[in-house]
N, CA, C and O atoms as a Tinker XYZ file with bonds, in Angstrom:
   452  protein
     1  N    154.091000   80.481000  143.213000    73     2
     2  CA   153.024000   80.600000  142.556000    64     1     3
     3  C    153.077000   82.157000  141.775000    63     2     4     5
     4  O    153.594000   83.245000  142.030000    81     3
     5  N    152.061000   81.475000  140.468000    73     3     6
     6  CA   151.764000   82.878000  139.692000    64     5     7
     7  C    150.141000   83.225000  139.735000    63     6     8     9
     8  O    149.252000   82.377000  139.813000    81     7
     9  N    149.984000   84.456000  139.675000    73     7    10
    10  CA   148.592000   84.100000  139.230000    64     9    11
    11  C    147.847000   83.470000  138.186000    63    10    12    13
    12  O    146.791000   82.845000  138.085000    81    11
    13  N    149.277000   84.068000  137.043000    73    11    14
    14  CA   148.396000   83.427000  135.833000    64    13    15
    15  C    147.943000   81.662000  135.053000    63    14    16    17
    16  O    147.439000   81.299000  133.991000    81    15
    17  N    148.549000   80.864000  136.481000    73    15    18
    18  CA   148.848000   79.763000  136.045000    64    17    19
    19  C    147.397000   79.010000  136.471000    63    18    20    21
    20  O    147.278000   77.794000  136.323000    81    19
    21  N    146.211000   79.912000  137.061000    73    19    22
    22  CA   145.067000   79.190000  136.867000    64    21    23
    23  C    144.369000   79.332000  135.618000    63    22    24    25
    24  O    143.511000   78.480000  135.387000    81    23
    25  N    144.544000   80.147000  134.848000    73    23    26
    26  CA   143.903000   80.699000  134.040000    64    25    27
    27  C    143.684000   79.988000  132.836000    63    26    28    29
    28  O    144.666000   79.253000  132.734000    81    27
    29  N    143.006000   79.820000  131.958000    73    27    30
    30  CA   142.569000   78.685000  130.744000    64    29    31
    31  C    143.979000   79.108000  129.946000    63    30    32    33
    32  O    144.445000   80.219000  130.200000    81    31
    33  N    144.686000   78.221000  128.961000    73    31    34
    34  CA   145.385000   78.673000  128.190000    64    33    35
    35  C    144.775000   78.300000  126.643000    63    34    36    37
    36  O    145.182000   78.883000  125.639000    81    35
    37  N    144.193000   77.703000  126.626000    73    35    38
    38  CA   143.633000   77.393000  125.459000    64    37    39
    39  C    142.620000   77.808000  124.834000    63    38    40    41
    40  O    141.732000   78.417000  125.429000    81    39
    41  N    142.551000   77.492000  123.191000    73    39    42
    42  CA   141.847000   79.099000  122.953000    64    41    43
    43  C    140.124000   79.164000  123.101000    63    42    44    45
    44  O    139.469000   78.250000  123.603000    81    43
    45  N    139.617000   80.269000  122.630000    73    43    46
    46  CA   138.580000   80.578000  122.900000    64    45    47
    47  C    137.153000   79.403000  122.646000    63    46    48    49
    48  O    137.610000   78.336000  122.236000    81    47
    49  N    135.708000   79.359000  122.778000    73    47    50
    50  CA   135.205000   78.445000  122.211000    64    49    51
    51  C    134.179000   79.313000  122.021000    63    50    52    53
    52  O    134.031000   80.465000  122.429000    81    51
    53  N    133.264000   78.396000  121.133000    73    51    54
    54  CA   132.283000   79.122000  120.499000    64    53    55
    55  C    130.738000   78.500000  121.390000    63    54    56    57
    56  O    130.672000   77.280000  121.535000    81    55
    57  N    129.864000   79.150000  121.805000    73    55    58
    58  CA   128.831000   78.194000  121.955000    64    57    59
    59  C    127.915000   77.643000  121.234000    63    58    60    61
    60  O    127.368000   78.297000  120.346000    81    59
    61  N    127.716000   76.872000  121.383000    73    59    62
    62  CA   126.671000   76.041000  120.366000    64    61    63
    63  C    126.960000   75.300000  119.423000    63    62    64    65
    64  O    126.262000   74.580000  118.710000    81    63
    65  N    128.833000   75.664000  119.467000    73    63    66
    66  CA   129.146000   74.702000  118.454000    64    65    67
    67  C    129.948000   73.686000  118.927000    63    66    68    69
    68  O    130.919000   73.992000  119.618000    81    67
    69  N    129.665000   72.284000  118.623000    73    67    70
    70  CA   130.682000   71.445000  119.137000    64    69    71
    71  C    131.897000   70.905000  118.556000    63    70    72    73
    72  O    132.837000   70.440000  119.200000    81    71
    73  N    131.796000   71.016000  117.064000    73    71    74
    74  CA   132.160000   70.301000  116.124000    64    73    75
    75  C    132.666000   71.775000  115.095000    63    74    76    77
    76  O    131.643000   72.397000  114.810000    81    75
    77  N    133.806000   72.383000  114.557000    73    75    78
    78  CA   133.796000   73.413000  113.554000    64    77    79
    79  C    135.134000   72.757000  112.358000    63    78    80    81
    80  O    136.356000   72.825000  112.231000    81    79
    81  N    134.449000   72.393000  111.958000    73    79    82
    82  CA   134.962000   71.539000  110.336000    64    81    83
    83  C    135.473000   72.774000  109.520000    63    82    84    85
    84  O    135.240000   73.983000  109.509000    81    83
    85  N    136.376000   71.794000  108.760000    73    83    86
    86  CA   136.738000   73.265000  107.913000    64    85    87
    87  C    136.043000   73.515000  106.509000    63    86    88    89
    88  O    136.044000   72.707000  105.581000    81    87
    89  N    135.615000   74.415000  106.507000    73    87    90
    90  CA   134.843000   74.455000  105.224000    64    89    91
    91  C    133.482000   74.783000  105.177000    63    90    92    93
    92  O    133.201000   75.162000  106.314000    81    91
    93  N    132.630000   74.830000  104.565000    73    91    94
    94  CA   130.909000   74.269000  104.422000    64    93    95
    95  C    130.611000   72.891000  103.355000    63    94    96    97
    96  O    130.798000   72.756000  102.145000    81    95
    97  N    130.084000   71.997000  104.371000    73    95    98
    98  CA   129.712000   70.937000  103.533000    64    97    99
    99  C    128.713000   71.187000  102.659000    63    98   100   101
   100  O    127.680000   71.807000  102.911000    81    99
   101  N    129.076000   70.624000  101.468000    73    99   102
   102  CA   128.049000   70.399000  100.197000    64   101   103
   103  C    127.066000   69.875000  100.467000    63   102   104   105
   104  O    127.407000   68.988000  101.250000    81   103
   105  N    126.003000   69.830000  100.332000    73   103   106
   106  CA   124.802000   69.385000   99.677000    64   105   107
   107  C    124.630000   68.381000   98.929000    63   106   108   109
   108  O    124.725000   68.922000   97.828000    81   107
   109  N    124.420000   67.157000   98.700000    73   107   110
   110  CA   123.730000   66.514000   98.008000    64   109   111
   111  C    122.382000   67.126000   97.251000    63   110   112   113
   112  O    121.294000   67.345000   97.784000    81   111
   113  N    122.711000   67.319000   96.015000    73   111   114
   114  CA   121.365000   67.210000   95.296000    64   113   115
   115  C    120.803000   65.845000   94.785000    63   114   116   117
   116  O    121.373000   64.944000   94.169000    81   115
   117  N    119.370000   65.973000   95.271000    73   115   118
   118  CA   118.490000   65.118000   95.127000    64   117   119
   119  C    117.421000   65.292000   93.913000    63   118   120   121
   120  O    116.755000   66.290000   93.638000    81   119
   121  N    117.454000   64.005000   93.258000    73   119   122
   122  CA   116.944000   64.446000   91.517000    64   121   123
   123  C    115.463000   63.827000   91.480000    63   122   124   125
   124  O    114.735000   63.729000   90.492000    81   123
   125  N    115.146000   63.356000   93.061000    73   123   126
   126  CA   113.759000   63.424000   92.973000    64   125   127
   127  C    113.077000   64.542000   93.387000    63   126   128   129
   128  O    111.911000   64.653000   93.006000    81   127
   129  N    113.771000   65.779000   94.401000    73   127   130
   130  CA   112.777000   67.050000   94.486000    64   129   131
   131  C    112.846000   67.776000   93.056000    63   130   132   133
   132  O    111.940000   68.477000   92.605000    81   131
   133  N    113.886000   67.539000   92.506000    73   131   134
   134  CA   114.002000   68.286000   90.888000    64   133   135
   135  C    112.714000   67.965000   90.425000    63   134   136   137
   136  O    111.683000   68.637000   90.392000    81   135
   137  N    112.991000   66.692000   90.036000    73   135   138
   138  CA   111.404000   65.934000   89.684000    64   137   139
   139  C    109.997000   66.706000   89.874000    63   138   140   141
   140  O    109.183000   67.248000   89.126000    81   139
   141  N    110.150000   66.446000   91.455000    73   139   142
   142  CA   108.955000   66.902000   91.792000    64   141   143
   143  C    108.739000   68.557000   91.685000    63   142   144   145
   144  O    107.695000   69.099000   91.322000    81   143
   145  N    109.752000   69.113000   92.015000    73   143   146
   146  CA   109.608000   70.644000   91.654000    64   145   147
   147  C    109.267000   70.951000   90.150000    63   146   148   149
   148  O    108.864000   72.102000   89.980000    81   147
   149  N    109.320000   70.395000   89.348000    73   147   150
   150  CA   109.117000   70.691000   87.708000    64   149   151
   151  C    107.761000   70.448000   87.658000    63   150   152   153
   152  O    106.931000   71.285000   87.302000    81   151
   153  N    107.450000   69.012000   88.103000    73   151   154
   154  CA   105.863000   68.917000   88.035000    64   153   155
   155  C    105.304000   69.779000   88.579000    63   154   156   157
   156  O    104.263000   70.160000   88.042000    81   155
   157  N    105.783000   70.515000   89.974000    73   155   158
   158  CA   104.516000   71.121000   90.313000    64   157   159
   159  C    104.687000   72.406000   89.750000    63   158   160   161
   160  O    103.951000   73.173000   90.370000    81   159
   161  N    105.434000   73.116000   88.697000    73   159   162
   162  CA   105.799000   74.494000   88.090000    64   161   163
   163  C    104.876000   73.962000   86.984000    63   162   164   165
   164  O    103.826000   74.605000   86.975000    81   163
   165  N    104.936000   72.660000   85.721000    73   163   166
   166  CA   104.163000   72.569000   85.141000    64   165   167
   167  C    102.251000   72.584000   85.575000    63   166   168   169
   168  O    101.300000   73.179000   85.068000    81   167
   169  N    102.357000   71.752000   86.574000    73   167   170
   170  CA   101.027000   72.181000   87.125000    64   169   171
   171  C    100.027000   73.387000   87.225000    63   170   172   173
   172  O     98.912000   73.704000   86.812000    81   171
   173  N    101.310000   74.014000   88.208000    73   171   174
   174  CA   100.747000   75.547000   88.293000    64   173   175
   175  C    100.319000   75.741000   86.826000    63   174   176   177
   176  O     99.113000   75.531000   86.691000    81   175
   177  N    101.128000   76.173000   85.375000    73   175   178
   178  CA   101.280000   76.311000   84.582000    64   177   179
   179  C    100.509000   76.202000   83.752000    63   178   180   181
   180  O    100.506000   76.922000   82.753000    81   179
   181  N     99.076000   74.608000   84.136000    73   179   182
   182  CA    97.621000   74.382000   83.445000    64   181   183
   183  C     96.655000   74.690000   84.293000    63   182   184   185
   184  O     95.476000   74.451000   84.031000    81   183
   185  N     97.025000   75.223000   85.343000    73   183   186
   186  CA    96.341000   76.031000   85.996000    64   185   187
   187  C     96.023000   77.418000   85.690000    63   186   188   189
   188  O     94.913000   77.939000   85.584000    81   187
   189  N     96.935000   77.820000   85.593000    73   187   190
   190  CA    96.834000   79.568000   85.076000    64   189   191
   191  C     95.935000   79.531000   83.509000    63   190   192   193
   192  O     95.351000   80.483000   82.991000    81   191
   193  N     96.037000   78.258000   83.034000    73   191   194
   194  CA    95.813000   78.518000   81.758000    64   193   195
   195  C     93.726000   78.082000   81.366000    63   194   196   197
   196  O     92.846000   78.394000   80.563000    81   195
   197  N     93.980000   77.004000   82.867000    73   195   198
   198  CA    92.264000   76.774000   82.867000    64   197   199
   199  C     91.474000   77.890000   83.596000    63   198   200   201
   200  O     90.288000   78.152000   83.396000    81   199
   201  N     92.318000   78.520000   84.488000    73   199   202
   202  CA    91.615000   79.764000   85.290000    64   201   203
   203  C     91.425000   80.948000   84.448000    63   202   204   205
   204  O     90.561000   81.688000   84.918000    81   203
   205  N     92.013000   81.426000   83.216000    73   203   206
   206  CA    91.649000   82.407000   82.126000    64   205   207
   207  C     90.889000   81.719000   81.152000    63   206   208   209
   208  O     89.780000   82.251000   81.190000    81   207
   209  N     90.887000   81.110000   80.572000    73   207   210
   210  CA    89.534000   80.202000   79.990000    64   209   211
   211  C     88.099000   80.496000   80.847000    63   210   212   213
   212  O     87.004000   80.617000   80.299000    81   211
   213  N     88.338000   80.586000   82.316000    73   211   214
   214  CA    86.771000   80.268000   82.800000    64   213   215
   215  C     86.543000   81.861000   83.639000    63   214   216   217
   216  O     85.974000   81.886000   84.730000    81   215
   217  N     86.944000   82.849000   83.127000    73   215   218
   218  CA    87.114000   84.138000   83.741000    64   217   219
   219  C     85.937000   84.452000   83.869000    63   218   220   221
   220  O     85.329000   84.056000   82.875000    81   219
   221  N     85.241000   84.989000   84.613000    73   219   222
   222  CA    83.631000   85.122000   84.703000    64   221   223
   223  C     83.152000   86.920000   85.160000    63   222   224   225
   224  O     83.119000   87.019000   86.387000    81   223
   225  N     82.940000   87.729000   84.727000    73   223   226
   226  CA    82.465000   88.810000   84.376000    64   225   227
   227  C     81.712000   89.173000   86.047000    63   226   228   229
   228  O     80.531000   88.827000   86.009000    81   227
   229  N     82.053000   89.693000   87.277000    73   227   230
   230  CA    81.257000   89.268000   88.516000    64   229   231
   231  C     80.716000   91.019000   88.915000    63   230   232   233
   232  O     80.611000   91.456000   90.061000    81   231
   233  N     80.500000   91.619000   87.930000    73   231   234
   234  CA    80.170000   93.191000   87.921000    64   233   235
   235  C     78.703000   93.321000   87.378000    63   234   236   237
   236  O     78.059000   92.717000   86.519000    81   235
   237  N     78.444000   94.351000   88.227000    73   235   238
   238  CA    76.434000   94.358000   88.350000    64   237   239
   239  C     76.078000   95.085000   87.023000    63   238   240   241
   240  O     76.671000   96.085000   86.619000    81   239
   241  N     75.052000   94.476000   86.397000    73   239   242
   242  CA    74.701000   95.767000   85.364000    64   241   243
   243  C     74.883000   96.994000   85.675000    63   242   244   245
   244  O     74.629000   97.491000   84.577000    81   243
   245  N     75.121000   97.833000   86.316000    73   243   246
   246  CA    75.021000   98.984000   87.009000    64   245   247
   247  C     76.295000   99.517000   86.721000    63   246   248   249
   248  O     76.394000  100.495000   85.980000    81   247
   249  N     77.404000   98.909000   87.295000    73   247   250
   250  CA    78.995000   98.663000   87.303000    64   249   251
   251  C     79.012000   98.786000   85.904000    63   250   252   253
   252  O     79.466000   99.876000   85.553000    81   251
   253  N     78.633000   97.956000   84.872000    73   251   254
   254  CA    78.902000   97.827000   83.421000    64   253   255
   255  C     78.930000   99.191000   82.828000    63   254   256   257
   256  O     79.745000   99.926000   82.271000    81   255
   257  N     77.241000   99.210000   83.322000    73   255   258
   258  CA    77.168000  100.362000   82.280000    64   257   259
   259  C     78.110000  101.441000   82.552000    63   258   260   261
   260  O     78.875000  101.907000   81.707000    81   259
   261  N     78.004000  101.904000   84.042000    73   259   262
   262  CA    79.050000  103.148000   84.110000    64   261   263
   263  C     80.388000  102.881000   83.534000    63   262   264   265
   264  O     81.029000  103.731000   82.916000    81   263
   265  N     80.784000  101.680000   83.757000    73   263   266
   266  CA    81.891000  101.848000   82.774000    64   265   267
   267  C     82.354000  102.462000   81.305000    63   266   268   269
   268  O     83.346000  102.857000   80.692000    81   267
   269  N     80.807000  102.242000   81.169000    73   267   270
   270  CA    80.968000  102.090000   79.572000    64   269   271
   271  C     80.292000  103.511000   79.356000    63   270   272   273
   272  O     79.892000  103.758000   78.218000    81   271
   273  N     80.124000  104.502000   80.390000    73   271   274
   274  CA    79.814000  105.836000   79.822000    64   273   275
   275  C     80.995000  106.279000   80.478000    63   274   276   277
   276  O     81.197000  107.459000   80.191000    81   275
   277  N     81.812000  105.836000   81.202000    73   275   278
   278  CA    83.190000  106.699000   81.787000    64   277   279
   279  C     83.830000  106.410000   80.441000    63   278   280   281
   280  O     84.002000  107.534000   79.968000    81   279
   281  N     84.168000  105.736000   79.779000    73   279   282
   282  CA    84.794000  105.356000   78.613000    64   281   283
   283  C     84.515000  106.150000   77.232000    63   282   284   285
   284  O     85.367000  106.589000   76.461000    81   283
   285  N     83.062000  106.228000   77.109000    73   283   286
   286  CA    82.226000  107.667000   75.803000    64   285   287
   287  C     82.835000  108.327000   76.754000    63   286   288   289
   288  O     83.985000  108.423000   76.326000    81   287
   289  N     82.771000  109.093000   78.269000    73   287   290
   290  CA    82.748000  110.317000   78.111000    64   289   291
   291  C     84.575000  110.725000   78.402000    63   290   292   293
   292  O     84.805000  111.802000   78.953000    81   291
   293  N     85.577000  109.965000   78.069000    73   291   294
   294  CA    86.829000  109.844000   78.039000    64   293   295
   295  C     87.331000  110.054000   76.768000    63   294   296   297
   296  O     88.183000  110.914000   76.545000    81   295
   297  N     86.629000  108.966000   75.488000    73   295   298
   298  CA    86.593000  109.144000   74.407000    64   297   299
   299  C     86.160000  110.817000   73.673000    63   298   300   301
   300  O     86.728000  111.434000   72.772000    81   299
   301  N     84.902000  111.187000   74.515000    73   299   302
   302  CA    84.834000  112.714000   73.733000    64   301   303
   303  C     85.834000  113.500000   74.587000    63   302   304   305
   304  O     86.422000  114.068000   73.666000    81   303
   305  N     86.521000  113.989000   75.848000    73   303   306
   306  CA    87.274000  114.664000   75.569000    64   305   307
   307  C     88.482000  114.107000   74.604000    63   306   308   309
   308  O     88.999000  114.869000   73.786000    81   307
   309  N     88.769000  113.182000   74.694000    73   307   310
   310  CA    90.063000  113.533000   74.056000    64   309   311
   311  C     89.475000  113.660000   72.989000    63   310   312   313
   312  O     89.421000  114.868000   73.221000    81   311
   313  N     88.825000  113.545000   71.739000    73   311   314
   314  CA    88.315000  114.148000   70.216000    64   313   315
   315  C     88.341000  116.287000   70.782000    63   314   316   317
   316  O     88.908000  117.120000   70.075000    81   315
   317  N     87.792000  116.561000   71.773000    73   315   318
   318  CA    87.623000  117.820000   71.852000    64   317   319
   319  C     89.251000  118.312000   71.863000    63   318   320   321
   320  O     89.558000  119.387000   71.347000    81   319
   321  N     90.152000  117.531000   72.425000    73   319   322
   322  CA    91.182000  117.771000   73.066000    64   321   323
   323  C     91.857000  118.243000   71.361000    63   322   324   325
   324  O     92.135000  119.329000   70.853000    81   323
   325  N     91.923000  116.765000   70.857000    73   323   326
   326  CA    92.287000  116.595000   69.333000    64   325   327
   327  C     91.618000  117.959000   68.457000    63   326   328   329
   328  O     92.287000  118.920000   68.077000    81   327
   329  N     90.497000  117.823000   68.299000    73   327   330
   330  CA    90.058000  118.680000   67.245000    64   329   331
   331  C     90.831000  120.619000   67.471000    63   330   332   333
   332  O     90.966000  121.451000   66.574000    81   331
   333  N     91.094000  120.731000   68.585000    73   331   334
   334  CA    91.926000  122.206000   68.918000    64   333   335
   335  C     93.160000  122.321000   68.250000    63   334   336   337
   336  O     93.971000  121.409000   68.413000    81   335
   337  N     93.448000  123.261000   67.539000    73   335   338
   338  CA    95.178000  123.087000   67.288000    64   337   339
   339  C     95.753000  123.860000   68.596000    63   338   340   341
   340  O     95.145000  123.955000   69.662000    81   339
   341  N     97.001000  124.381000   68.325000    73   339   342
   342  CA    97.735000  125.154000   68.657000    64   341   343
   343  C     96.794000  126.259000   68.838000    63   342   344   345
   344  O     95.996000  126.400000   69.765000    81   343
   345  N     97.004000  127.080000   67.761000    73   343   346
   346  CA    96.762000  128.494000   67.574000    64   345   347
   347  C     95.371000  128.736000   68.158000    63   346   348   349
   348  O     94.931000  129.788000   68.621000    81   347
   349  N     94.660000  127.339000   68.024000    73   347   350
   350  CA    93.139000  127.795000   68.744000    64   349   351
   351  C     93.073000  127.827000   70.379000    63   350   352   353
   352  O     92.415000  128.605000   71.069000    81   351
   353  N     93.634000  127.137000   70.660000    73   351   354
   354  CA    94.081000  126.987000   72.220000    64   353   355
   355  C     94.910000  128.226000   73.094000    63   354   356   357
   356  O     95.042000  128.379000   74.308000    81   355
   357  N     95.432000  129.082000   71.863000    73   355   358
   358  CA    95.955000  129.817000   72.519000    64   357   359
   359  C     95.090000  131.490000   72.427000    63   358   360   361
   360  O     95.074000  132.472000   73.170000    81   359
   361  N     94.696000  131.283000   71.627000    73   359   362
   362  CA    93.455000  132.347000   71.078000    64   361   363
   363  C     92.260000  131.920000   72.376000    63   362   364   365
   364  O     91.425000  132.745000   72.746000    81   363
   365  N     92.325000  130.865000   72.821000    73   363   366
   366  CA    91.142000  130.816000   74.133000    64   365   367
   367  C     91.573000  131.567000   75.223000    63   366   368   369
   368  O     90.938000  132.453000   75.795000    81   367
   369  N     92.943000  131.068000   75.533000    73   367   370
   370  CA    93.429000  131.071000   76.787000    64   369   371
   371  C     93.649000  132.735000   76.491000    63   370   372   373
   372  O     93.476000  133.387000   77.521000    81   371
   373  N     93.933000  133.415000   75.506000    73   371   374
   374  CA    94.369000  134.768000   75.762000    64   373   375
   375  C     92.544000  135.661000   75.665000    63   374   376   377
   376  O     92.394000  136.816000   76.065000    81   375
   377  N     91.506000  134.910000   75.134000    73   375   378
   378  CA    90.487000  135.410000   75.295000    64   377   379
   379  C     89.802000  135.348000   77.038000    63   378   380   381
   380  O     88.984000  135.965000   77.720000    81   379
   381  N     90.495000  134.494000   77.133000    73   379   382
   382  CA    89.744000  133.784000   78.786000    64   381   383
   383  C     90.665000  135.129000   79.794000    63   382   384   385
   384  O     90.109000  135.628000   80.772000    81   383
   385  N     92.282000  135.622000   79.303000    73   383   386
   386  CA    92.683000  136.425000   80.247000    64   385   387
   387  C     92.462000  137.776000   80.207000    63   386   388   389
   388  O     92.671000  138.675000   81.022000    81   387
   389  N     91.912000  137.745000   78.895000    73   387   390
   390  CA    91.502000  139.370000   78.684000    64   389   391
   391  C     89.710000  138.986000   79.557000    63   390   392   393
   392  O     89.206000  140.098000   79.393000    81   391
   393  N     89.034000  138.472000   80.011000    73   391   394
   394  CA    88.096000  138.949000   80.793000    64   393   395
   395  C     88.304000  139.216000   82.004000    63   394   396   397
   396  O     87.890000  140.170000   82.662000    81   395
   397  N     89.358000  137.829000   82.488000    73   395   398
   398  CA    89.780000  138.519000   83.866000    64   397   399
   399  C     90.037000  140.233000   84.467000    63   398   400   401
   400  O     90.695000  140.992000   83.755000    81   399
   401  N     89.629000  140.589000   85.418000    73   399   402
   402  CA    89.276000  141.641000   86.452000    64   401   403
   403  C     90.941000  142.290000   86.014000    63   402   404   405
   404  O     91.819000  141.831000   85.284000    81   403
   405  N     90.889000  143.077000   86.532000    73   403   406
   406  CA    92.314000  143.897000   86.407000    64   405   407
   407  C     93.293000  143.430000   87.925000    63   406   408   409
   408  O     94.516000  143.565000   87.947000    81   407
   409  N     92.325000  142.764000   89.364000    73   407   410
   410  CA    92.682000  142.253000   90.255000    64   409   411
   411  C     93.785000  141.513000   89.853000    63   410   412   413
   412  O     94.836000  141.866000   90.387000    81   411
   413  N     93.859000  140.537000   89.023000    73   411   414
   414  CA    94.998000  139.851000   89.025000    64   413   415
   415  C     96.075000  140.255000   87.925000    63   414   416   417
   416  O     96.460000  139.306000   87.241000    81   415
   417  N     96.534000  141.287000   87.684000    73   415   418
   418  CA    96.953000  142.190000   86.976000    64   417   419
   419  C     98.441000  142.474000   88.569000    63   418   420   421
   420  O     98.300000  142.553000   89.789000    81   419
   421  N     99.746000  142.543000   87.625000    73   419   422
   422  CA   100.873000  142.232000   88.348000    64   421   423
   423  C    100.744000  143.837000   88.840000    63   422   424   425
   424  O    100.479000  144.716000   88.020000    81   423
   425  N    100.891000  144.032000   89.804000    73   423   426
   426  CA   101.105000  145.640000   90.406000    64   425   427
   427  C    102.134000  146.684000   90.191000    63   426   428   429
   428  O    103.142000  146.008000   90.400000    81   427
   429  N    102.457000  147.581000   89.983000    73   427   430
   430  CA   103.714000  148.454000   89.615000    64   429   431
   431  C    104.820000  148.372000   91.102000    63   430   432   433
   432  O    104.412000  148.677000   92.222000    81   431
   433  N    105.786000  148.056000   90.910000    73   431   434
   434  CA   106.790000  147.998000   91.936000    64   433   435
   435  C    107.142000  149.958000   92.733000    63   434   436   437
   436  O    107.197000  150.236000   93.931000    81   435
   437  N    107.285000  150.786000   91.717000    73   435   438
   438  CA   107.729000  151.960000   91.905000    64   437   439
   439  C    106.827000  153.003000   91.068000    63   438   440   441
   440  O    106.702000  152.929000   89.846000    81   439
   441  N    106.233000  153.951000   91.848000    73   439   442
   442  CA   105.517000  154.963000   91.410000    64   441   443
   443  C    106.223000  156.267000   90.748000    63   442   444   445
   444  O    105.666000  157.246000   90.251000    81   443
   445  N    107.378000  156.045000   90.860000    73   443   446
   446  CA   108.347000  157.252000   90.528000    64   445   447
   447  C    108.674000  157.126000   89.003000    63   446   448   449
   448  O    109.123000  158.086000   88.376000    81   447
   449  N    108.463000  156.052000   88.499000    73   447   450
   450  CA   108.997000  155.836000   87.556000    64   449   451
   451  C    108.350000  155.761000   86.368000    63   450   452
   452  O    108.977000  155.518000   85.337000    81   451
């Protein structure tokens, strides 16, 4: 008697799978589920249309006034920036640089030259 006569000679079995079939099983498509899905989608579209019409502004009067002022200030800033040409901006920047102290100048690297 050999020591290997006791061992199992069949293929290994995976836990939890009693029957292994060849290939995947195809699921049958149900017409009723398709119809239900289409009805559900159409009902959601109808609800979206009704919710868009029934939009109510829930902001307080102070919030509405704040938003109006923010928009007004933004328009003023845009008009101020649009009124200056590139040449005017460069001139203003050069004036600003002239007003700065010499502290911001780049120091010389060598004193001998």
